[in-house]
C-alpha positions as CSV (number, residue, x, y, z in Angstrom):
1,M,91.6,-59.0,17.1
2,D,91.7,-55.3,17.8
3,S,88.8,-53.4,16.2
4,H,89.4,-50.2,18.0
5,V,91.3,-48.9,14.9
6,N,88.1,-48.9,13.3
7,A,86.6,-46.4,15.6
8,P,85.2,-43.5,13.8
9,S,87.3,-40.5,14.6
10,G,85.5,-37.7,16.9
11,V,83.2,-40.2,18.6
12,R,83.3,-40.0,22.5
13,S,84.3,-43.4,24.3
14,G,81.9,-42.0,27.1
15,F,78.9,-43.8,28.7
16,I,76.1,-42.1,26.4
17,T,77.2,-41.1,23.8
18,R,74.4,-39.7,20.8
19,S,75.2,-42.8,18.6
20,R,74.6,-44.9,21.6
21,A,71.0,-43.0,22.6
22,A,70.2,-43.5,18.9
23,V,70.6,-47.3,18.7
24,S,68.9,-47.7,22.0
25,L,65.8,-45.8,20.8
26,L,65.9,-47.9,17.8
27,F,65.7,-51.3,19.7
28,L,63.1,-49.8,21.9
29,M,60.8,-48.7,18.9
30,N,61.5,-52.3,17.3
31,G,60.2,-53.9,20.9
32,F,57.3,-51.5,21.7
33,V,55.8,-52.3,17.9
34,V,56.3,-56.0,18.1
35,G,54.8,-55.9,21.6
36,C,51.9,-53.5,20.5
37,W,51.1,-56.5,17.9
38,A,50.3,-59.0,20.6
39,P,47.4,-57.7,22.0
40,K,45.9,-57.0,18.6
41,I,46.0,-60.6,17.6
42,P,42.6,-61.6,19.1
43,D,40.6,-58.9,17.0
44,F,42.7,-59.8,14.3
45,A,41.7,-63.3,14.3
46,E,37.7,-62.6,15.4
47,R,37.6,-59.7,12.5
48,L,39.1,-62.1,9.7
49,G,37.2,-65.2,11.0
50,L,40.3,-67.4,11.7
51,S,40.2,-70.7,13.4
52,K,43.3,-71.4,15.6
53,F,44.9,-73.3,13.0
54,E,44.3,-70.6,10.1
55,L,46.1,-68.2,12.8
56,G,48.6,-70.2,13.5
57,L,49.0,-70.3,9.5
58,M,49.3,-66.4,9.7
59,I,51.9,-66.1,12.4
60,I,54.0,-68.6,10.6
61,V,53.7,-65.8,7.4
62,F,55.1,-63.3,10.1
63,G,58.1,-65.7,10.8
64,V,58.4,-66.4,6.8
65,G,58.7,-63.0,6.4
66,S,61.5,-62.1,8.6
67,L,63.7,-65.5,7.6
68,V,63.1,-63.9,4.2
69,M,64.1,-60.2,4.7
70,M,66.6,-61.1,7.5
71,P,69.6,-62.1,4.8
72,I,68.4,-59.5,2.4
73,A,68.8,-56.9,4.7
74,G,72.8,-58.4,5.6
75,A,73.6,-58.0,2.0
76,Q,72.2,-54.4,1.9
77,I,74.0,-53.5,5.0
78,A,77.3,-54.8,3.6
79,R,77.0,-52.9,0.4
80,H,75.4,-49.2,2.2
81,G,75.8,-49.6,5.6
82,S,73.7,-50.3,8.4
83,R,72.6,-46.5,9.1
84,V,70.9,-46.1,5.5
85,V,69.5,-49.7,6.0
86,V,68.0,-49.2,9.7
87,R,66.6,-45.9,8.5
88,A,65.0,-47.5,5.1
89,T,63.5,-50.4,7.4
90,A,62.4,-48.5,10.5
91,V,60.3,-46.4,7.9
92,C,58.3,-49.1,6.4
93,V,57.6,-50.6,9.5
94,L,55.7,-47.6,10.8
95,P,52.7,-47.8,8.6
96,L,52.0,-51.9,9.1
97,L,50.2,-51.8,12.3
98,L,47.7,-49.2,10.7
99,A,47.7,-52.2,7.5
100,L,47.2,-55.0,10.0
101,T,44.4,-53.1,11.8
102,L,42.6,-51.8,8.4
103,A,43.2,-55.2,6.1
104,P,39.6,-56.1,4.5
105,N,40.3,-59.6,4.3
106,V,42.8,-62.6,4.6
107,I,44.9,-62.0,1.2
108,T,45.7,-58.3,2.4
109,A,46.2,-59.5,5.9
110,A,48.8,-62.2,4.9
111,I,50.6,-59.7,2.6
112,S,50.8,-57.2,5.5
113,L,51.9,-59.9,8.1
114,F,54.7,-60.6,5.7
115,L,56.0,-57.5,5.3
116,F,55.5,-56.6,8.8
117,G,57.4,-59.8,10.0
118,G,59.8,-59.1,6.8
119,F,60.7,-55.2,8.1
120,I,60.9,-56.2,11.5
121,G,63.4,-58.8,11.1
122,A,65.2,-56.8,8.5
123,M,65.2,-53.4,11.1
124,D,66.4,-56.2,14.1
125,V,69.5,-57.2,11.8
126,A,70.1,-53.5,11.0
127,M,70.2,-52.2,14.4
128,N,72.3,-55.0,15.7
129,A,74.6,-54.0,12.9
130,N,74.4,-50.6,13.9
131,A,75.0,-51.6,17.9
132,V,78.0,-53.5,16.6
133,S,79.8,-50.2,15.2
134,V,78.3,-48.2,18.5
135,E,80.5,-50.8,20.4
136,K,83.6,-50.4,18.0
137,S,83.2,-46.7,18.3
138,M,82.6,-46.5,22.0
139,R,85.4,-49.4,22.9
140,R,82.8,-50.8,25.2
141,A,79.9,-53.3,25.4
142,I,76.5,-51.9,24.9
143,M,74.5,-54.8,23.1
144,S,73.0,-56.1,26.4
145,S,71.6,-53.0,27.4
146,C,70.2,-52.6,23.3
147,H,68.3,-56.1,23.9
148,A,67.1,-54.5,27.3
149,F,65.9,-51.6,25.5
150,W,63.7,-54.3,23.0
151,S,62.8,-56.2,26.3
152,L,61.4,-52.9,27.8
153,G,59.8,-51.8,24.3
154,G,57.9,-55.3,24.2
155,L,56.9,-54.8,27.9
156,I,55.4,-51.3,26.8
157,G,53.7,-52.1,24.2
158,S,52.1,-55.5,25.2
159,G,51.3,-54.2,28.9
160,L,49.5,-50.7,27.8
161,G,47.8,-52.4,24.6
162,G,44.8,-53.7,26.3
163,I,44.0,-50.8,28.3
164,V,44.7,-48.7,25.4
165,I,42.4,-50.7,23.1
166,A,39.6,-50.8,25.4
167,K,39.6,-46.9,26.0
168,L,40.4,-46.3,22.0
169,G,39.5,-49.6,20.1
170,V,41.6,-51.4,17.7
171,L,42.0,-48.5,15.2
172,G,42.7,-45.8,17.8
173,H,45.2,-47.9,19.3
174,A,47.1,-48.7,15.7
175,Q,47.0,-44.9,15.4
176,L,48.2,-43.9,18.5
177,A,51.2,-46.8,18.5
178,T,51.9,-45.5,15.1
179,V,52.6,-41.8,16.0
180,L,54.6,-42.9,19.1
181,A,56.9,-45.2,17.1
182,A,57.5,-42.2,14.7
183,I,58.6,-40.0,17.6
184,F,61.1,-42.9,18.7
185,L,62.4,-43.0,15.3
186,A,62.6,-39.4,15.0
187,L,64.2,-39.0,18.1
188,A,66.6,-41.6,17.1
189,W,67.3,-40.2,13.5
190,P,69.7,-37.7,13.7
191,M,72.1,-39.3,15.9
192,I,72.4,-43.1,14.4
193,L,75.9,-43.5,13.9
194,A,77.0,-43.3,10.0
195,D,79.0,-46.8,9.2
196,P,79.9,-46.7,5.6
197,P,81.3,-49.8,4.3
198,H,85.0,-49.7,3.2
199,P,85.4,-48.4,-0.4
200,D,86.2,-52.0,-1.9
201,A,83.2,-53.6,-0.5
202,K,80.6,-52.3,-2.7
203,K,82.5,-54.1,-5.6
204,E,82.4,-57.3,-4.0
205,K,79.9,-59.9,-4.4
206,T,77.7,-60.3,-1.4
207,R,77.3,-63.9,-0.9
208,L,76.7,-66.3,2.1
209,P,80.3,-66.7,4.0
210,M,82.0,-70.1,3.2
211,V,83.7,-70.1,6.9
212,P,82.3,-72.2,9.7
213,L,82.6,-69.4,12.5
214,P,79.3,-67.6,11.7
215,W,77.3,-70.8,11.5
216,L,78.5,-71.9,14.6
217,L,77.8,-68.7,16.5
218,G,74.4,-68.9,14.6
219,L,73.9,-72.5,16.3
220,M,75.1,-70.9,19.5
221,A,72.0,-68.2,19.3
222,L,69.6,-70.7,17.8
223,F,70.5,-72.8,21.1
224,S,70.2,-70.2,23.4
225,M,66.8,-68.7,21.8
226,V,65.2,-72.5,21.6
227,P,64.6,-72.3,25.7
228,E,63.8,-69.0,25.6
229,G,60.8,-69.7,22.9
230,A,59.9,-72.9,25.1
231,V,59.4,-70.7,28.2
232,L,57.5,-67.7,26.2
233,D,55.0,-70.1,24.7
234,W,54.8,-72.9,27.0
235,G,55.7,-72.1,30.5
236,A,52.3,-71.0,31.5
237,L,50.9,-74.3,30.1
238,Y,53.5,-76.5,31.8
239,L,52.7,-74.4,35.3
240,R,48.9,-74.9,34.8
241,Q,48.6,-78.5,33.6
242,D,51.7,-80.2,35.2
243,M,52.2,-78.5,38.2
244,G,48.6,-77.9,38.7
245,A,49.0,-74.0,39.5
246,S,45.9,-71.0,39.5
247,V,45.6,-68.8,36.5
248,A,47.3,-66.1,38.4
249,L,50.4,-68.1,39.6
250,S,51.1,-69.7,36.1
251,G,51.4,-66.2,34.1
252,L,54.4,-66.0,36.9
253,G,56.7,-67.9,35.1
254,F,57.3,-66.0,32.3
255,A,56.9,-63.0,34.1
256,A,60.1,-64.2,36.6
257,F,61.7,-65.3,33.2
258,S,61.2,-61.5,31.7
259,A,61.9,-59.7,34.9
260,T,65.6,-61.3,35.3
261,M,66.1,-61.3,31.8
262,A,65.6,-57.4,31.3
263,T,67.3,-56.5,34.3
264,M,70.4,-58.9,33.5
265,R,70.6,-57.2,30.6
266,F,71.1,-53.7,31.5
267,A,73.6,-55.1,33.8
268,G,75.1,-57.3,31.4
269,D,77.4,-55.0,29.7
270,L,78.9,-53.9,32.7
271,V,79.6,-57.6,33.6
272,R,81.1,-58.2,30.3
273,D,83.4,-55.3,30.3
274,R,85.2,-56.9,33.5
275,L,85.3,-60.3,32.7
276,G,85.0,-60.7,29.0
277,G,82.8,-62.6,26.7
278,V,84.3,-66.0,27.4
279,K,83.6,-66.0,31.1
280,T,80.4,-64.1,30.8
281,L,78.9,-66.6,28.3
282,R,80.1,-69.4,30.7
283,I,78.5,-68.4,33.7
284,C,75.3,-67.2,31.7
285,T,75.1,-70.6,30.3
286,L,75.3,-72.6,33.9
287,F,72.6,-70.3,35.2
288,A,70.4,-71.3,32.1
289,I,71.1,-74.9,32.5
290,V,70.9,-75.2,36.4
291,G,67.4,-73.2,35.7
292,M,66.3,-75.1,33.2
293,L,66.6,-78.2,35.5
294,L,65.3,-76.9,38.4
295,A,62.2,-76.0,37.0
296,S,61.7,-79.3,35.2
297,L,62.5,-81.4,38.3
298,A,60.5,-79.0,40.7
299,P,58.0,-80.4,43.0
300,D,55.5,-77.4,43.1
301,A,55.0,-74.2,41.0
302,E,57.0,-72.1,43.1
303,I,60.3,-74.1,42.6
304,A,59.6,-74.0,39.1
305,I,59.1,-70.0,38.9
306,L,62.5,-69.8,40.7
307,G,64.0,-72.0,38.1
308,F,62.5,-69.7,35.2
309,A,63.6,-66.7,37.1
310,L,67.4,-68.4,37.1
311,C,67.0,-69.2,33.4
312,G,66.2,-65.7,32.3
313,I,69.4,-64.5,34.3
314,G,71.6,-67.0,32.4
315,I,69.8,-66.6,28.7
316,S,69.8,-62.6,29.0
317,N,73.2,-62.4,28.1
318,M,73.9,-65.4,25.9
319,V,72.4,-64.0,22.3
320,P,73.8,-60.3,23.1
321,I,77.3,-61.6,23.0
322,A,76.7,-64.2,20.0
323,F,75.3,-61.3,17.8
324,S,78.4,-58.8,19.3
325,A,80.6,-62.1,18.2
326,A,78.7,-62.2,14.7
327,G,79.9,-58.5,14.0
328,N,83.7,-58.9,14.5
329,I,84.5,-61.9,12.8
330,P,87.8,-61.3,11.3
331,G,87.6,-60.6,7.1
332,L,83.2,-60.8,7.6
333,K,81.3,-57.6,7.1
334,P,79.5,-57.4,10.4
335,G,75.9,-57.1,8.4
336,I,76.5,-60.6,6.8
337,G,78.0,-62.0,10.3
338,I,74.7,-60.6,12.1
339,S,72.3,-61.8,9.7
340,V,73.5,-65.2,9.3
341,V,73.1,-65.3,13.6
342,T,69.9,-63.4,13.7
343,T,68.6,-65.4,10.8
344,M,69.5,-68.7,12.6
345,G,68.6,-67.7,16.0
346,Y,65.2,-66.2,15.4
347,S,64.1,-69.4,13.2
348,G,64.9,-70.9,17.0
349,M,61.9,-68.9,18.2
350,L,59.7,-69.0,15.3
351,V,60.4,-72.8,14.6
352,A,61.0,-74.9,17.8
353,P,57.8,-73.8,20.2
354,S,55.3,-75.9,17.8
355,V,58.0,-78.7,17.6
356,I,58.5,-78.6,21.2
357,G,54.5,-78.3,21.8
358,F,54.2,-81.9,19.5
359,V,56.8,-83.2,21.6
360,A,55.7,-82.4,25.0
361,E,52.2,-83.6,24.0
362,H,53.3,-87.1,24.0
363,I,56.0,-87.2,26.5
364,G,55.2,-83.9,29.0
365,F,56.8,-80.8,29.4
366,A,58.9,-81.6,32.1
367,V,60.8,-84.0,30.0
368,V,61.3,-81.3,26.8
369,F,62.5,-78.7,29.7
370,M,65.0,-81.6,31.4
371,A,66.4,-81.9,27.9
372,L,66.9,-78.4,26.5
373,P,70.2,-78.0,28.6
374,V,71.7,-80.5,26.2
375,L,71.3,-77.6,23.5
376,L,72.8,-75.4,26.2
377,L,75.7,-77.5,26.7
378,F,76.5,-77.3,22.8
379,V,76.9,-73.4,23.8
380,L,79.0,-74.2,26.8
381,I,81.5,-76.4,24.7
382,F,81.8,-73.6,21.8
383,S,81.9,-70.4,24.2
384,K,85.7,-69.9,23.6
385,L,84.3,-68.4,20.2
386,A,82.7,-65.6,22.4
387,H,86.4,-64.1,22.8
388,Y,85.4,-62.2,19.1
389,A,82.7,-60.1,21.1
390,D,85.5,-58.7,23.3
391,G,86.6,-57.0,19.8
392,V,84.4,-54.5,20.9
393,S,85.2,-53.7,24.7
394,G,88.9,-54.6,24.9
395,G,87.5,-57.1,28.1
396,G,89.7,-59.9,29.2
397,H,89.7,-63.1,27.1
């Protein structure tokens, strides 16, 4: 498939364009706001008097909000284009950290959290759809670096959150975070690539796709994100309980995973332009399988951390490739393909960790980490589908 013919006229095919800067800022803003929420959770639970179980339910409300709003965003993108939807959802995200900080009771907090998860998820679909349009206009891969900016935003938000809360208090932190997020959005706003739908698209009824391709890509994203969720939520506990690591050392598992993931996401587009989507996905998946097996079979914490680092190299570009492919399925509007794949992918991040926790309680984390490569084998088997991602970059198949 050659999507180059769809490239908007007058858009430079250079390395950095206005539209690329804009979509990178949108990913940075979204990651930053999510990162800012993480250090607020302990105060949120304490202020509302929530037990661990009740806090768990609240976090599920966030996930439900995302899963409800993501398909709605996909339908709106098909109708109005991603620029309209990403602007609207980003504006709706802005006041929600303040709403969560000021929520006087559990009911308003739950509503705020549902909306927060919903608009973060809807913005996620819209900015990924816009990134696909920018890829088409530039005729090069940019999706991996966009996801790297999301990781960077999350790192800044969560890394500085504790310090800012200690200095300014929870309300001061929410106010500062909101102002910074608004600045990111204001900088991006005039440069966001317009991608109006085809004139006939508005007349069509938008419904879930009946072809298997987006669902297979969705499974690939899901099976790529389950290991990510496993390392994020359970890596430190595995190192601490099973490997006898110190508190400081046990935190390095996810740090090593995040560092290699962010680094490889910035490099991933160049690799993909050179090797093509299929070869890049296969190499990444093999790295992830080897890393996860090394972590599960490691004799000590240091080797397990090395395994997590290798896993980060692998998983870094698997999801961006699946998203790019979803936005380039022939005969399917990008917003619909991407909403299916993002919804399925993120449901893995939301649902799998609790399942993993339950299973690990009975059989141990090492066995769970050893079983996760089975999911990655599915990605390897269907890796040929990644050639749709090359519709944007002209890379080899």
